[in-house]
One Martini backbone bead per residue (centre of mass of N, CA, C, O) as a GRO file, in nm:
protein
  375
    1MET     BB    1   0.058   0.062  -0.022
    2LYS     BB    2   0.297   0.256   0.007
    3LYS     BB    3   0.397   0.215  -0.282
    4THR     BB    4   0.141   0.321  -0.421
    5ILE     BB    5   0.136   0.603  -0.296
    6CYS     BB    6   0.417   0.687  -0.396
    7THR     BB    7   0.357   0.654  -0.695
    8LEU     BB    8   0.123   0.860  -0.712
    9LEU     BB    9   0.285   1.098  -0.602
   10ALA     BB   10   0.501   1.098  -0.821
   11CYS     BB   11   0.309   1.143  -1.061
   12SER     BB   12   0.189   1.412  -0.961
   13LEU     BB   13   0.457   1.566  -0.946
   14THR     BB   14   0.532   1.527  -1.240
   15PHE     BB   15   0.284   1.666  -1.363
   16LEU     BB   16   0.324   1.938  -1.218
   17SER     BB   17   0.604   1.991  -1.331
   18LEU     BB   18   0.522   1.993  -1.629
   19ALA     BB   19   0.312   2.220  -1.609
   20GLN     BB   20   0.522   2.435  -1.500
   21THR     BB   21   0.722   2.401  -1.768
   22GLN     BB   22   0.527   2.495  -1.947
   23PRO     BB   23   0.421   2.711  -2.157
   24THR     BB   24   0.316   3.056  -2.106
   25ILE     BB   25   0.059   3.314  -2.066
   26GLN     BB   26   0.038   3.623  -1.916
   27VAL     BB   27  -0.261   3.797  -1.809
   28HIS     BB   28  -0.298   4.147  -1.743
   29SER     BB   29  -0.489   4.365  -1.520
   30ALA     BB   30  -0.514   4.722  -1.419
   31ALA     BB   31  -0.801   4.729  -1.375
   32PRO     BB   32  -1.078   4.829  -1.141
   33PHE     BB   33  -1.211   4.565  -1.292
   34GLN     BB   34  -1.404   4.350  -1.436
   35ARG     BB   35  -1.325   4.160  -1.743
   36GLN     BB   36  -1.449   4.109  -2.077
   37GLU     BB   37  -1.237   3.979  -2.341
   38LEU     BB   38  -1.056   4.007  -2.650
   39LEU     BB   39  -0.769   3.861  -2.707
   40ARG     BB   40  -0.464   3.968  -2.886
   41ILE     BB   41  -0.241   3.747  -3.070
   42PRO     BB   42   0.025   3.687  -3.235
   43TYR     BB   43   0.067   3.404  -3.414
   44LYS     BB   44   0.371   3.365  -3.445
   45LYS     BB   45   0.438   3.395  -3.144
   46PHE     BB   46   0.246   3.182  -3.036
   47SER     BB   47   0.352   2.939  -3.201
   48HIS     BB   48   0.646   2.954  -3.103
   49HIS     BB   49   0.603   2.938  -2.794
   50PHE     BB   50   0.427   2.649  -2.824
   51GLY     BB   51   0.513   2.468  -3.070
   52LEU     BB   52   0.343   2.465  -3.324
   53LYS     BB   53   0.222   2.253  -3.609
   54ASP     BB   54  -0.079   2.352  -3.584
   55THR     BB   55  -0.445   2.427  -3.542
   56VAL     BB   56  -0.459   2.193  -3.323
   57PHE     BB   57  -0.605   2.344  -3.039
   58SER     BB   58  -0.606   2.446  -2.694
   59ILE     BB   59  -0.718   2.683  -2.446
   60VAL     BB   60  -0.612   2.733  -2.105
   61ASP     BB   61  -0.663   2.768  -1.774
   62GLN     BB   62  -0.429   2.676  -1.553
   63VAL     BB   63  -0.597   2.683  -1.288
   64SER     BB   64  -0.895   2.573  -1.381
   65GLY     BB   65  -0.895   2.423  -1.684
   66ASN     BB   66  -1.041   2.597  -1.872
   67VAL     BB   67  -1.176   2.641  -2.172
   68LEU     BB   68  -1.095   2.882  -2.420
   69PRO     BB   69  -1.217   3.066  -2.644
   70HIS     BB   70  -1.131   3.074  -3.002
   71GLN     BB   71  -0.977   3.268  -3.277
   72LEU     BB   72  -0.880   3.297  -3.616
   73GLU     BB   73  -0.723   3.571  -3.756
   74LYS     BB   74  -0.709   3.709  -4.112
   75LEU     BB   75  -0.797   3.982  -4.250
   76GLY     BB   76  -0.867   3.871  -4.555
   77THR     BB   77  -0.675   3.631  -4.559
   78LYS     BB   78  -0.493   3.319  -4.563
   79ASP     BB   79  -0.360   3.413  -4.306
   80ILE     BB   80  -0.265   3.406  -3.983
   81LYS     BB   81  -0.252   3.679  -3.746
   82HIS     BB   82  -0.444   3.590  -3.498
   83VAL     BB   83  -0.529   3.529  -3.160
   84LEU     BB   84  -0.846   3.485  -3.011
   85VAL     BB   85  -0.929   3.540  -2.658
   86ALA     BB   86  -1.153   3.456  -2.411
   87VAL     BB   87  -1.159   3.667  -2.122
   88THR     BB   88  -1.160   3.664  -1.754
   89ILE     BB   89  -1.083   3.944  -1.532
   90LEU     BB   90  -1.000   4.050  -1.249
   91LYS     BB   91  -0.916   4.291  -1.058
   92ASP     BB   92  -0.587   4.310  -1.064
   93GLN     BB   93  -0.529   4.055  -1.247
   94ALA     BB   94  -0.451   3.710  -1.358
   95VAL     BB   95  -0.377   3.492  -1.635
   96ARG     BB   96  -0.299   3.158  -1.756
   97LEU     BB   97  -0.187   3.031  -2.058
   98GLN     BB   98  -0.256   2.715  -2.215
   99VAL     BB   99  -0.152   2.448  -2.436
  100LEU     BB  100  -0.329   2.196  -2.615
  101ALA     BB  101  -0.309   1.895  -2.832
  102HIS     BB  102  -0.628   1.968  -2.892
  103ALA     BB  103  -0.931   2.015  -2.976
  104SER     BB  104  -1.160   2.249  -2.970
  105PRO     BB  105  -1.450   2.333  -2.905
  106ILE     BB  106  -1.729   2.415  -3.047
  107ILE     BB  107  -1.850   2.731  -3.150
  108GLN     BB  108  -2.099   2.935  -3.113
  109PRO     BB  109  -2.200   3.185  -3.283
  110LYS     BB  110  -2.171   3.558  -3.188
  111THR     BB  111  -2.107   3.656  -3.484
  112TYR     BB  112  -2.229   3.871  -3.767
  113ALA     BB  113  -2.223   3.918  -4.134
  114ARG     BB  114  -2.400   4.091  -4.417
  115TYR     BB  115  -2.516   4.108  -4.723
  116VAL     BB  116  -2.836   4.277  -4.845
  117PRO     BB  117  -2.985   4.262  -5.147
  118GLU     BB  118  -3.301   4.238  -5.063
  119ARG     BB  119  -3.230   4.544  -4.904
  120TYR     BB  120  -3.076   4.767  -5.071
  121ASP     BB  121  -2.774   4.691  -4.972
  122ASP     BB  122  -2.739   4.614  -4.707
  123PHE     BB  123  -2.538   4.622  -4.399
  124ALA     BB  124  -2.512   4.362  -4.153
  125TRP     BB  125  -2.467   4.337  -3.785
  126GLU     BB  126  -2.367   4.113  -3.502
  127ASN     BB  127  -2.437   3.995  -3.175
  128ASP     BB  128  -2.549   3.891  -2.855
  129LEU     BB  129  -2.662   4.216  -2.810
  130VAL     BB  130  -2.629   4.352  -3.104
  131ALA     BB  131  -2.745   4.562  -3.389
  132PHE     BB  132  -2.663   4.657  -3.736
  133ARG     BB  133  -2.673   4.919  -4.005
  134LEU     BB  134  -2.600   4.993  -4.346
  135TYR     BB  135  -2.644   5.167  -4.636
  136GLY     BB  136  -2.703   5.130  -4.972
  137LYS     BB  137  -2.712   5.238  -5.304
  138ALA     BB  138  -3.010   5.128  -5.366
  139LEU     BB  139  -3.151   5.349  -5.167
  140ALA     BB  140  -3.109   5.577  -5.336
  141GLY     BB  141  -3.400   5.786  -5.370
  142LYS     BB  142  -3.580   5.671  -5.184
  143ARG     BB  143  -3.830   5.729  -4.965
  144ASP     BB  144  -3.648   5.569  -4.719
  145ASP     BB  145  -3.406   5.726  -4.711
  146ALA     BB  146  -3.087   5.721  -4.540
  147GLN     BB  147  -2.776   5.781  -4.365
  148GLY     BB  148  -2.692   5.624  -4.117
  149MET     BB  149  -2.682   5.435  -3.834
  150ASP     BB  150  -2.834   5.142  -3.741
  151PHE     BB  151  -3.045   5.010  -3.472
  152TRP     BB  152  -3.101   4.694  -3.314
  153ALA     BB  153  -3.332   4.575  -3.083
  154LYS     BB  154  -3.217   4.322  -2.865
  155ARG     BB  155  -3.328   4.018  -2.643
  156SER     BB  156  -3.108   3.815  -2.767
  157THR     BB  157  -2.842   3.582  -2.821
  158ASP     BB  158  -2.936   3.550  -3.084
  159LEU     BB  159  -2.920   3.539  -3.418
  160VAL     BB  160  -3.135   3.766  -3.635
  161ILE     BB  161  -3.094   3.872  -3.922
  162ASN     BB  162  -3.204   3.649  -4.110
  163ASP     BB  163  -3.490   3.630  -3.990
  164TRP     BB  164  -3.576   3.929  -4.024
  165TYR     BB  165  -3.537   3.943  -4.332
  166LYS     BB  166  -3.721   3.710  -4.412
  167THR     BB  167  -3.989   3.842  -4.293
  168GLY     BB  168  -3.983   4.177  -4.268
  169ASP     BB  169  -4.090   4.204  -3.940
  170TYR     BB  170  -3.882   4.417  -3.760
  171HIS     BB  171  -4.102   4.645  -3.644
  172ALA     BB  172  -4.174   4.397  -3.462
  173ASP     BB  173  -4.226   4.231  -3.155
  174HIS     BB  174  -4.155   3.860  -3.121
  175GLY     BB  175  -3.927   3.841  -2.853
  176LYS     BB  176  -3.622   3.964  -2.974
  177GLY     BB  177  -3.722   4.231  -3.102
  178LEU     BB  178  -3.634   4.547  -3.285
  179ASP     BB  179  -3.692   4.812  -3.529
  180TYR     BB  180  -3.716   5.158  -3.388
  181TYR     BB  181  -3.494   5.312  -3.507
  182SER     BB  182  -3.428   5.651  -3.605
  183VAL     BB  183  -3.249   5.812  -3.862
  184GLY     BB  184  -3.264   5.948  -4.126
  185GLN     BB  185  -3.112   6.279  -4.145
  186THR     BB  186  -2.862   6.122  -3.996
  187LEU     BB  187  -2.602   5.947  -3.811
  188GLY     BB  188  -2.731   5.811  -3.579
  189ALA     BB  189  -2.528   5.546  -3.420
  190GLY     BB  190  -2.223   5.667  -3.532
  191ASP     BB  191  -2.155   5.826  -3.771
  192ILE     BB  192  -1.966   5.979  -4.042
  193ALA     BB  193  -1.860   6.323  -4.141
  194CYS     BB  194  -1.819   6.591  -4.301
  195TYR     BB  195  -1.714   6.947  -4.195
  196TYR     BB  196  -1.844   7.244  -4.344
  197ASN     BB  197  -1.954   7.537  -4.247
  198GLN     BB  198  -2.144   7.398  -4.035
  199GLN     BB  199  -2.174   7.138  -4.230
  200ILE     BB  200  -2.305   6.844  -4.324
  201GLN     BB  201  -2.133   6.592  -4.533
  202TYR     BB  202  -2.276   6.359  -4.688
  203THR     BB  203  -2.239   6.061  -4.801
  204GLN     BB  204  -2.258   5.815  -4.976
  205HIS     BB  205  -2.315   5.511  -5.010
  206TYR     BB  206  -2.190   5.229  -5.013
  207SER     BB  207  -2.024   5.024  -5.280
  208SER     BB  208  -1.840   4.818  -5.106
  209PHE     BB  209  -1.730   4.489  -4.982
  210GLU     BB  210  -1.545   4.319  -4.699
  211ILE     BB  211  -1.494   4.023  -4.542
  212LEU     BB  212  -1.261   3.935  -4.296
  213ASP     BB  213  -1.440   3.834  -4.045
  214ASN     BB  214  -1.691   3.561  -3.921
  215GLY     BB  215  -1.627   3.444  -3.663
  216PRO     BB  216  -1.746   3.363  -3.352
  217LEU     BB  217  -1.609   3.637  -3.189
  218ARG     BB  218  -1.540   3.797  -3.465
  219THR     BB  219  -1.634   4.083  -3.665
  220SER     BB  220  -1.515   4.196  -3.993
  221PHE     BB  221  -1.524   4.493  -4.213
  222LYS     BB  222  -1.527   4.651  -4.543
  223LEU     BB  223  -1.599   4.983  -4.653
  224THR     BB  224  -1.660   5.141  -4.970
  225TYR     BB  225  -1.632   5.467  -5.114
  226ASN     BB  226  -1.692   5.677  -5.339
  227SER     BB  227  -1.580   5.921  -5.501
  228GLU     BB  228  -1.622   6.272  -5.393
  229THR     BB  229  -1.773   6.594  -5.380
  230LEU     BB  230  -1.714   6.804  -5.087
  231ALA     BB  231  -1.711   7.124  -5.065
  232GLY     BB  232  -1.479   7.104  -5.306
  233ARG     BB  233  -1.382   6.814  -5.218
  234ASP     BB  234  -1.187   6.530  -5.261
  235ILE     BB  235  -1.332   6.218  -5.153
  236LYS     BB  236  -1.208   5.924  -4.975
  237LEU     BB  237  -1.359   5.613  -4.831
  238THR     BB  238  -1.306   5.402  -4.539
  239LYS     BB  239  -1.432   5.113  -4.343
  240ILE     BB  240  -1.356   4.944  -4.033
  241ILE     BB  241  -1.556   4.697  -3.874
  242THR     BB  242  -1.578   4.593  -3.523
  243LEU     BB  243  -1.721   4.295  -3.354
  244ASP     BB  244  -1.769   4.160  -3.038
  245ALA     BB  245  -1.836   3.947  -2.819
  246GLY     BB  246  -2.011   4.105  -2.552
  247SER     BB  247  -2.043   4.384  -2.700
  248GLN     BB  248  -2.160   4.730  -2.737
  249PHE     BB  249  -1.903   4.784  -2.934
  250ASN     BB  250  -1.764   4.952  -3.197
  251ARG     BB  251  -1.497   4.946  -3.421
  252ILE     BB  252  -1.377   5.238  -3.606
  253GLU     BB  253  -1.194   5.257  -3.916
  254VAL     BB  254  -1.080   5.548  -4.072
  255ASN     BB  255  -1.013   5.627  -4.425
  256LEU     BB  256  -0.925   5.955  -4.533
  257LYS     BB  257  -0.909   6.114  -4.856
  258ASN     BB  258  -0.769   6.434  -4.940
  259ALA     BB  259  -0.686   6.605  -5.236
  260ASP     BB  260  -0.683   6.921  -5.087
  261SER     BB  261  -0.593   6.798  -4.797
  262LYS     BB  262  -0.450   6.679  -4.496
  263ASN     BB  263  -0.715   6.783  -4.361
  264THR     BB  264  -1.035   6.678  -4.198
  265PRO     BB  265  -1.337   6.770  -4.108
  266VAL     BB  266  -1.541   6.610  -3.852
  267VAL     BB  267  -1.837   6.412  -3.769
  268ILE     BB  268  -2.008   6.257  -3.496
  269GLY     BB  269  -2.329   6.089  -3.444
  270LEU     BB  270  -2.647   6.135  -3.254
  271ALA     BB  271  -2.956   6.084  -3.246
  272ARG     BB  272  -3.230   6.289  -3.165
  273ARG     BB  273  -3.572   6.344  -2.996
  274GLY     BB  274  -3.659   6.652  -2.881
  275GLU     BB  275  -3.615   6.689  -2.598
  276SER     BB  276  -3.580   6.932  -2.346
  277ASN     BB  277  -3.423   6.711  -2.133
  278PRO     BB  278  -3.162   6.555  -2.199
  279GLU     BB  279  -2.982   6.249  -2.157
  280VAL     BB  280  -2.664   6.391  -2.150
  281ALA     BB  281  -2.296   6.319  -2.187
  282PHE     BB  282  -1.987   6.499  -2.175
  283ASP     BB  283  -1.644   6.377  -2.168
  284GLN     BB  284  -1.352   6.529  -2.206
  285GLN     BB  285  -1.144   6.329  -2.087
  286ALA     BB  286  -1.276   6.064  -2.230
  287GLN     BB  287  -1.410   6.125  -2.505
  288SER     BB  288  -1.735   6.116  -2.439
  289LEU     BB  289  -2.074   6.014  -2.550
  290THR     BB  290  -2.395   6.013  -2.376
  291TYR     BB  291  -2.720   5.859  -2.457
  292TRP     BB  292  -3.070   5.876  -2.339
  293GLU     BB  293  -3.353   5.791  -2.450
  294PRO     BB  294  -3.660   5.821  -2.481
  295ALA     BB  295  -3.950   5.690  -2.490
  296ILE     BB  296  -4.084   5.484  -2.755
  297ALA     BB  297  -4.360   5.438  -2.691
  298SER     BB  298  -4.342   5.083  -2.603
  299HIS     BB  299  -4.017   5.018  -2.657
  300GLY     BB  300  -3.839   5.216  -2.496
  301HIS     BB  301  -3.483   5.239  -2.437
  302THR     BB  302  -3.207   5.406  -2.587
  303GLY     BB  303  -2.855   5.372  -2.604
  304THR     BB  304  -2.587   5.598  -2.687
  305ALA     BB  305  -2.233   5.609  -2.812
  306LEU     BB  306  -1.907   5.780  -2.783
  307ILE     BB  307  -1.549   5.720  -2.867
  308LEU     BB  308  -1.230   5.918  -2.850
  309PRO     BB  309  -0.921   5.816  -2.748
  310LYS     BB  310  -0.707   5.993  -2.978
  311HIS     BB  311  -0.895   6.259  -3.002
  312LYS     BB  312  -0.990   6.561  -3.053
  313ALA     BB  313  -1.289   6.697  -2.894
  314THR     BB  314  -1.612   6.847  -2.987
  315PHE     BB  315  -1.908   6.966  -2.861
  316ILE     BB  316  -2.232   6.952  -3.036
  317GLN     BB  317  -2.577   7.083  -2.939
  318GLU     BB  318  -2.742   7.267  -3.162
  319ASP     BB  319  -2.850   7.040  -3.308
  320PRO     BB  320  -3.181   6.920  -3.332
  321LYS     BB  321  -3.109   6.609  -3.451
  322GLN     BB  322  -2.803   6.608  -3.318
  323PHE     BB  323  -2.525   6.483  -3.174
  324LEU     BB  324  -2.185   6.616  -3.171
  325ILE     BB  325  -1.850   6.530  -3.281
  326ALA     BB  326  -1.555   6.708  -3.328
  327SER     BB  327  -1.289   6.664  -3.575
  328ASN     BB  328  -0.979   6.519  -3.719
  329THR     BB  329  -0.831   6.418  -4.014
  330LYS     BB  330  -0.565   6.226  -4.175
  331ASN     BB  331  -0.376   6.151  -4.410
  332ASN     BB  332  -0.264   5.823  -4.380
  333ARG     BB  333  -0.462   5.800  -4.120
  334SER     BB  334  -0.612   5.651  -3.875
  335PHE     BB  335  -0.955   5.672  -3.757
  336VAL     BB  336  -1.053   5.600  -3.423
  337TYR     BB  337  -1.368   5.469  -3.307
  338TYR     BB  338  -1.659   5.442  -3.084
  339THR     BB  339  -1.974   5.259  -3.099
  340GLY     BB  340  -2.281   5.242  -2.904
  341ALA     BB  341  -2.544   5.018  -2.762
  342ALA     BB  342  -2.873   5.009  -2.592
  343TRP     BB  343  -3.142   4.816  -2.426
  344ASN     BB  344  -3.360   4.793  -2.168
  345LYS     BB  345  -3.517   4.517  -2.258
  346ALA     BB  346  -3.256   4.332  -2.230
  347GLY     BB  347  -3.153   4.392  -1.901
  348LYS     BB  348  -2.853   4.503  -1.863
  349ILE     BB  349  -2.944   4.806  -1.949
  350THR     BB  350  -3.185   5.046  -1.776
  351SER     BB  351  -3.012   5.322  -1.758
  352PHE     BB  352  -2.830   5.603  -1.760
  353GLU     BB  353  -2.631   5.524  -1.537
  354GLU     BB  354  -2.557   5.245  -1.657
  355TRP     BB  355  -2.456   5.355  -1.929
  356LYS     BB  356  -2.231   5.535  -1.821
  357ALA     BB  357  -2.076   5.301  -1.686
  358ALA     BB  358  -2.025   5.139  -1.948
  359VAL     BB  359  -1.867   5.359  -2.094
  360GLN     BB  360  -1.644   5.395  -1.882
  361GLN     BB  361  -1.539   5.106  -1.899
  362GLN     BB  362  -1.453   5.123  -2.193
  363VAL     BB  363  -1.250   5.346  -2.152
  364GLU     BB  364  -1.070   5.186  -1.947
  365GLN     BB  365  -1.000   4.952  -2.134
  366LEU     BB  366  -0.842   5.139  -2.327
  367ASN     BB  367  -0.645   5.253  -2.097
  368TYR     BB  368  -0.622   4.927  -1.996
  369PRO     BB  369  -0.450   4.720  -2.136
  370LEU     BB  370  -0.359   4.423  -2.192
  371THR     BB  371  -0.094   4.219  -2.064
  372LEU     BB  372   0.203   4.037  -2.171
  373THR     BB  373   0.366   3.728  -2.055
  374TYR     BB  374   0.635   3.518  -2.131
  375HIS     BB  375   0.702   3.160  -2.008
   0.00000   0.00000   0.00000
């Protein structure tokens, strides 16, 4: 019996020793709150560190042993550019990632995007919390033509885009939400436009698209706009939009080329609803704008928000149709901002105060990026 116990103990110690000597990556958060985030690791470095021979592997939390969902990001190419890992980290804590040489469990897709030719060239995208769309060129000149970004209020973690377009009855709530957000002749839920002589210069609708990655944890795509003359300037524009599972916020990377100037004044907007005392807050230090709409009919409240983490921003609230943030883009430099939305009937964020807190946490996540240490 003693010999058996000693043998088992020796095996356990050997296994523990092997586990401790295997390569790991420590992920640390300096943020003063718990965060759920999609960690992005360069694939070449990840593969070299763990000695990978192929893409059949799983990633585990070394302490808990839990398998962490991951996605291989290709950015529209044939080659893997990054490994995306879904992590949850307590405030001022760290997790250690370890790789095992067996296949990871199949992940149910939580993000999705597609071109919608059956609805005037819409381009729609969503995750498990929110859904959006931008309008295509086939809508131009139609009676219901609109300008900016549309938000679909959903209260289901299911992906709904295909079902809602199939029925065409998405302006009524059949249990998973609806589209009651009104864009009209505004920038809607966070679109961008040139701004000359205190006038918004709306672009034409996007002309072509490219899906870069499409789930299960991150969806990204590129929209290209035809060159056009706005206020006497020749402008060409592209947008790369990224949405992660579990996030209320899109990351939008704008590349704007102005043939007549190195700098271009722009505004990013949130449609407003005409109430006399709007629940709106602009935080100059955080470079964020948060708006909580009044209840629309019986549909509830929508919250919208903008964050400009690395750009000087000026709040413009005189426009009766929308709240605006003014800034400047530079040729050959990406202009990155974040736009988000929430619906009180989804149950996660139900008040202006909760929406402000969610926006502030997003700001702090951007200010306190996750750090990696290779062991």
